Structure formats: C-alpha cells, structure tokens
C-alpha positions as CSV (number, residue, x, y, z in Angstrom):
1,M,-18.0,22.3,-3.9
2,S,-21.6,21.9,-2.9
3,F,-24.3,21.4,-5.6
4,Q,-25.8,24.8,-4.9
5,A,-22.3,26.4,-5.2
6,Y,-22.0,24.9,-8.7
7,L,-25.3,26.5,-9.7
8,D,-24.3,29.9,-8.1
9,N,-21.0,29.8,-10.0
10,I,-22.8,29.1,-13.2
11,E,-24.9,32.2,-12.7
12,A,-21.8,34.3,-11.9
13,K,-20.1,33.1,-15.1
14,T,-23.0,33.3,-17.5
15,G,-25.4,35.8,-15.9
16,L,-28.2,33.3,-16.2
17,T,-30.0,31.6,-13.3
18,P,-30.6,27.9,-13.2
19,R,-34.3,28.5,-13.9
20,Q,-33.4,30.4,-17.0
21,F,-31.3,27.5,-18.2
22,I,-34.2,25.2,-17.6
23,E,-36.4,27.4,-19.8
24,L,-33.7,27.6,-22.5
25,A,-33.4,23.8,-22.5
26,H,-37.1,23.5,-22.8
27,E,-37.2,25.8,-25.8
28,R,-34.6,23.5,-27.4
29,G,-36.4,20.3,-26.5
30,L,-33.5,19.2,-24.2
31,D,-35.9,18.4,-21.4
32,A,-37.7,15.8,-23.3
33,P,-37.8,12.2,-21.9
34,G,-34.9,10.2,-23.2
35,T,-32.6,13.3,-23.8
36,K,-29.0,12.2,-23.3
37,A,-26.8,14.2,-20.8
38,G,-24.2,14.4,-23.6
39,D,-26.6,16.5,-25.7
40,I,-27.2,18.9,-22.9
41,L,-23.5,19.1,-22.1
42,T,-22.6,19.8,-25.7
43,W,-25.1,22.7,-25.8
44,L,-23.8,24.2,-22.5
45,N,-20.2,23.9,-23.6
46,D,-20.8,25.3,-27.1
47,D,-23.0,28.2,-26.1
48,Y,-21.8,29.0,-22.6
49,D,-18.3,27.5,-22.3
50,L,-19.4,25.4,-19.3
51,G,-17.3,22.4,-18.4
52,R,-18.5,18.9,-17.4
53,G,-18.9,19.5,-13.7
54,H,-20.9,22.6,-14.0
55,G,-22.8,21.1,-17.0
56,M,-23.8,18.1,-15.0
57,A,-25.2,20.2,-12.2
58,L,-27.5,21.8,-14.9
59,V,-28.2,18.4,-16.4
60,H,-29.6,17.4,-13.0
61,V,-31.9,20.4,-12.6
62,I,-33.0,20.3,-16.2
63,T,-33.9,16.6,-16.2
64,K,-34.8,16.0,-12.5
65,G,-35.7,19.3,-10.9
66,P,-34.4,21.0,-7.8
67,Q,-34.5,18.0,-5.4
68,I,-31.2,16.3,-4.5
69,G,-30.3,13.4,-2.2
70,S,-29.8,13.9,1.5
71,K,-26.3,12.3,1.5
72,H,-24.4,15.6,1.9
73,V,-27.1,17.8,3.4
74,G,-26.0,19.3,6.7
75,T,-22.6,17.6,6.7
76,D,-19.2,19.3,7.3
77,G,-17.7,18.0,4.0
78,T,-16.8,20.1,0.9
79,H,-19.9,18.9,-0.8
80,S,-22.3,19.9,1.9
81,D,-25.6,21.5,0.9
82,E,-27.9,23.3,3.3
83,S,-31.1,21.8,1.9
84,E,-32.4,18.9,-0.3
85,T,-34.0,21.6,-2.5
86,L,-31.7,23.7,-4.7
87,W,-32.4,27.4,-5.2
88,L,-33.0,28.0,-8.9
89,D,-34.0,31.6,-9.0
90,G,-30.6,33.3,-8.6
91,V,-28.2,34.3,-5.9
92,A,-29.8,37.8,-5.4
93,T,-33.2,36.3,-4.5
94,K,-32.0,33.4,-2.4
95,P,-33.5,33.4,1.1
96,S,-30.9,33.5,3.9
C-alpha cells in the first residue's frame, strides 16, 4: 500500500483528514520535539482504533510533515506513490 493510500484509508475509517490529525496532535502537544512515536501511536489506537501501520503514517506527517523520500515515487511496486509530497487535506479535495 502506498503512503498516500494509508492516509486516505485513515480518512475513510475516521472521517478526519491527515491535516486534522496534525492539528489534534498539536493541541495535545504530541508534535513537540522529542515526542516518542509510541506516545502518538497510543493516542491514535486508544481514540481512533488505528493500528501500527496506519498510526506510523500519521506519526510521519505529524513529526516530519508531508515530504517523503523518492524511493518508491513513480515505481510499479505496491508501495508506489505519485509524488514526494503527500496530500493532507482529504480525498475530496485532492487534485487529480
């Protein structure tokens, strides 16, 4: 599954966009330097029933922003993403 597909699936499951999760994490102080991934994962699992894979996708955007490495961009593999920049504002507003 591509990185963007993880984020899109999270939105489908929770009704919240990745950007909304970033805002919620900020309100809880979970975007502060030094925050452990485990703390974010616990919150996401307890409040939204998200597992580790989906949680780690959100950990990335909460702590590092929308940029991802180019390793899988434009490849034919299952982890292929279209861009090095993830779309955080929801499936309905994603440019085609």
